[in-house]
C-alpha positions as CSV (number, residue, x, y, z in Angstrom):
1,M,-8.9,-16.3,118.0
2,T,-11.3,-15.9,115.2
3,P,-11.1,-18.0,112.0
4,T,-9.4,-15.1,110.2
5,E,-6.8,-14.7,112.9
6,T,-6.1,-18.4,112.8
7,Q,-5.7,-18.4,109.1
8,N,-3.3,-15.5,109.3
9,F,-1.2,-16.9,112.1
10,T,2.5,-17.0,111.4
11,P,4.6,-19.1,113.8
12,P,7.4,-17.2,115.6
13,P,10.7,-17.2,113.6
14,D,12.7,-18.2,116.6
15,G,13.5,-21.8,115.6
16,R,10.8,-23.7,117.5
17,H,9.5,-25.3,114.3
18,D,12.9,-26.3,112.9
19,F,12.2,-30.0,113.6
20,N,8.6,-30.1,112.4
21,F,9.9,-32.1,109.4
22,I,10.6,-35.1,111.7
23,T,6.9,-35.9,112.1
24,G,5.5,-39.0,110.4
25,R,7.1,-42.1,109.0
26,W,10.6,-42.1,107.4
27,L,12.5,-44.9,105.8
28,V,16.1,-44.8,107.1
29,S,19.2,-46.1,105.3
30,N,22.0,-46.3,107.9
31,R,25.8,-46.5,107.6
32,R,27.5,-47.1,110.9
33,L,31.2,-47.4,111.6
34,R,31.8,-50.8,113.1
35,K,34.3,-49.5,115.7
36,C,34.4,-45.9,116.8
37,L,37.6,-44.0,117.6
38,Q,39.9,-46.9,116.7
39,G,40.9,-46.0,113.1
40,C,38.3,-48.4,111.7
41,T,37.2,-47.9,108.1
42,E,34.7,-50.8,107.9
43,W,31.0,-49.7,107.8
44,E,27.8,-51.6,108.2
45,N,24.7,-50.8,106.3
46,L,21.3,-51.2,108.0
47,E,17.8,-50.4,106.7
48,G,15.1,-49.3,109.0
49,F,12.3,-46.8,109.7
50,Q,11.4,-44.2,112.2
51,D,8.2,-42.5,113.3
52,G,8.2,-39.0,114.6
53,A,5.7,-36.8,116.5
54,L,5.5,-33.3,117.9
55,L,5.3,-32.9,121.7
56,L,4.2,-30.0,123.9
57,G,2.6,-28.0,121.2
58,G,5.7,-28.1,119.0
59,L,8.3,-27.2,121.7
60,G,9.4,-30.8,121.6
61,N,9.4,-33.8,119.4
62,M,10.4,-37.4,119.4
63,N,11.3,-40.2,117.0
64,D,12.0,-43.9,117.5
65,L,14.3,-45.9,115.3
66,V,13.8,-49.5,114.2
67,L,16.5,-51.3,112.3
68,D,16.1,-54.3,110.1
69,G,12.4,-54.7,111.1
70,K,13.3,-55.7,114.6
71,R,12.6,-54.1,118.0
72,P,13.3,-50.4,118.4
73,V,17.0,-49.5,118.6
74,G,16.4,-46.2,120.4
75,M,14.6,-42.9,120.7
76,A,15.5,-39.3,120.3
77,L,13.8,-36.6,122.3
78,R,14.3,-32.9,121.3
79,F,13.2,-29.8,123.2
80,F,13.3,-26.1,122.2
81,R,14.1,-23.4,124.8
82,P,12.6,-20.1,123.5
83,E,14.7,-18.1,126.0
84,T,18.0,-19.3,124.4
85,R,16.5,-20.2,120.9
86,Q,18.4,-23.5,121.2
87,W,17.5,-27.2,120.9
88,S,18.6,-29.9,123.3
89,I,18.6,-33.4,121.9
90,Y,18.6,-36.5,124.1
91,W,19.1,-40.1,123.0
92,T,18.3,-43.3,124.7
93,D,18.8,-46.8,123.3
94,S,17.0,-50.0,124.0
95,G,20.0,-51.6,125.5
96,D,19.8,-50.0,128.9
97,G,17.2,-47.1,128.6
98,T,19.7,-44.6,129.9
99,L,19.1,-41.0,128.7
100,Q,22.4,-39.8,127.3
101,P,23.7,-36.3,128.0
102,P,22.2,-33.8,125.5
103,V,23.7,-32.1,122.5
104,F,22.8,-28.5,122.0
105,G,22.5,-26.3,119.0
106,V,20.5,-24.4,116.3
107,F,19.7,-24.4,112.7
108,A,21.4,-21.8,110.5
109,D,21.1,-21.6,106.7
110,G,19.2,-25.0,106.6
111,I,21.7,-26.9,108.6
112,G,21.3,-28.0,112.2
113,R,24.5,-28.4,114.2
114,F,24.4,-29.8,117.7
115,E,27.3,-30.6,120.0
116,G,27.8,-31.7,123.6
117,A,29.8,-33.8,126.0
118,G,29.5,-37.6,126.0
119,T,31.4,-40.8,126.8
120,H,32.5,-43.7,124.6
121,E,33.7,-46.9,126.2
122,G,34.1,-45.0,129.5
123,R,36.2,-42.2,128.0
124,P,35.0,-38.5,127.8
125,I,34.4,-37.3,124.2
126,R,32.6,-34.6,122.3
127,V,29.5,-35.6,120.3
128,R,28.3,-33.7,117.3
129,S,25.2,-34.3,115.2
130,T,24.3,-32.5,112.0
131,W,21.0,-32.3,110.1
132,S,21.2,-31.2,106.5
133,D,19.6,-31.6,103.0
134,I,16.2,-31.3,104.5
135,T,13.2,-31.3,102.1
136,L,9.6,-32.5,102.3
137,H,10.8,-36.0,101.1
138,S,14.3,-36.4,102.4
139,A,16.8,-35.5,105.1
140,R,20.3,-36.4,106.2
141,W,21.8,-36.9,109.7
142,E,25.4,-37.5,110.7
143,Q,27.0,-38.2,114.1
144,A,30.7,-37.7,114.8
145,F,32.9,-38.1,117.9
146,S,36.0,-36.2,119.0
147,Q,38.4,-37.4,121.6
148,D,40.6,-34.2,121.5
149,G,38.0,-31.6,122.5
150,G,36.7,-31.0,119.0
151,R,39.9,-30.4,117.0
152,H,39.4,-33.6,115.0
153,W,36.1,-35.4,114.3
154,E,35.4,-39.0,113.2
155,T,32.0,-39.5,111.5
156,N,30.6,-42.8,112.8
157,W,26.9,-42.8,111.7
158,V,25.1,-41.5,108.7
159,M,21.4,-41.7,108.1
160,A,19.6,-40.9,104.8
161,L,15.9,-40.4,105.5
162,T,13.3,-40.6,102.8
163,R,9.5,-40.6,102.9
164,P,7.8,-43.8,102.0
165,V,5.8,-43.8,98.8
166,Y,2.5,-45.5,99.1
167,P,0.8,-46.8,95.9
168,A,-2.5,-45.3,95.0
169,A,-5.6,-47.3,95.9
170,R,-7.2,-49.0,92.9
171,Y,-11.0,-49.3,92.8
């Protein structure tokens, strides 16, 4: 490619760049339900941060999550399939390192909806994650579980992401 061709390059509009916003550092305010699928209404608030990076030339990305300044809690891996125009999202936590079954989905009208099979305390469930309110400086993520095949959902984790603000250097 010549410099002019590079400057005029427009990425394919197929969705492969939907998660580019995840790159870099984010401050993360977490609200997690203390007990899932038990009628619990008690939430815990945890502060943390995550660092994200693109993988495979943008066909994938990752982010780790660190809560309360401690060791990483887990990591998300996301991969885009151009043939289906869908994302698959995998999660692993620092407890056992097991890669959880993926959720699959797409972005439409600025909202990413992803759903798949999972388990909670040994029982089969549906898992849904939603990305919304995405700007250069903020984003929102929610996770919900369903134990009745997706008819009813219980939101159990909400993250509000904001970019850190660094003070200007003084000379």
